[in-house]
Structure formats: C-alpha cells, structure tokens
C-alpha positions in Angstrom: 20.2 -0.5 21.5 17.5 2.1 21.7 14.6 1.5 19.3 12.2 4.1 18.1 9.2 1.8 18.6 8.2 -1.8 19.1 6.1 -3.6 16.5 4.4 -7.0 16.6 3.7 -8.7 13.2 1.4 -11.6 13.4 1.6 -13.8 10.3 0.2 -17.1 9.1 2.7 -17.5 6.3 5.8 -19.6 7.1 7.3 -18.5 3.8 6.9 -14.8 4.6 8.5 -15.3 8.1 11.4 -17.2 6.6 12.1 -14.4 4.1 12.5 -12.1 7.1 14.9 -14.4 8.9 18.6 -14.1 9.2 19.3 -16.9 6.7 17.1 -15.4 3.9 18.8 -14.4 0.7 22.2 -15.8 1.6 22.5 -17.2 -1.9 23.5 -14.7 -4.6 20.9 -15.8 -7.1 17.9 -15.4 -4.7 17.7 -11.6 -5.2 17.5 -12.0 -9.0 15.1 -15.0 -8.8 12.7 -13.3 -6.4 13.1 -9.5 -7.0 9.8 -8.5 -5.4 10.5 -10.5 -2.2 14.1 -9.1 -2.2 12.7 -5.5 -2.2 10.5 -6.4 0.8 13.4 -8.1 2.7 15.6 -5.0 2.1 12.9 -2.7 3.5 12.3 -5.0 6.4 16.0 -5.1 7.3 16.2 -1.3 7.1 13.2 -0.8 9.3 14.2 -3.5 11.8 17.5 -1.6 12.3 15.5 1.3 13.9 12.5 -0.5 15.3 12.2 -3.6 17.5 10.1 -6.0 15.3 8.8 -9.3 16.7 7.5 -11.8 14.2 4.8 -14.2 15.5 3.6 -17.1 13.5 -0.1 -17.8 14.0 -2.3 -20.6 12.6 -4.2 -19.5 9.5 -7.9 -20.0 8.9 -8.4 -20.8 12.6 -11.0 -18.1 13.4 -8.5 -15.4 14.4 -10.4 -12.2 13.7 -7.4 -10.1 12.8 -6.0 -12.8 10.5 -9.4 -13.3 8.8 -9.6 -9.5 8.2 -6.1 -9.5 6.7 -7.2 -12.4 4.4 -10.2 -10.4 3.3 -8.1 -7.3 2.6 -5.6 -9.3 0.6 -8.3 -11.0 -1.5 -9.8 -7.6 -2.2 -6.5 -6.1 -3.4 -5.6 -9.2 -5.4 -8.9 -8.9 -7.3 -8.0 -5.4 -8.4 -6.2 -4.8 -11.8 -2.8 -3.3 -11.7 
C-alpha cells in the first residue's frame, strides 16, 4: 500500500493508545458511552487509511522535553473556558 506520508505519534497515555488499537470500540455500546472518544477514533481510522501512522508509548513525566511541552499545552487549553 502506498501511503501519502508517515507519522510518528509519541504518547504517554496507555488509554489513548488503546483507543486507537484494532480492538477498540468492538462493543456496540462504547460509541454511545464515549462519544467524544469515538469521534477521535473514527478520525484516526480515516487518516490511518491514507497515512502510515506509528504509535509509540513513552514514559510520562520522565523529563522528555517534547512530552513535557505537550503537557504544558494541554494544561493551558484545559484551563480555558469552552
């Protein structure tokens, strides 16, 4: 299969990585129980059909500069009102 691009996603969340796995959302009620996560999973699946995506689990809060920056950005966004 010819992919448009290759992407490496480094993530410290076991849960987020599990949501993107092939066994995620196999139960019918999961999409209703976790609608926001389901929307992300659908988007991931659509994108991964066109792009080679590699998921890499990294250790959180271990001094990884990129992961620390991602945590800072997430905290900043979480503090903002909707």
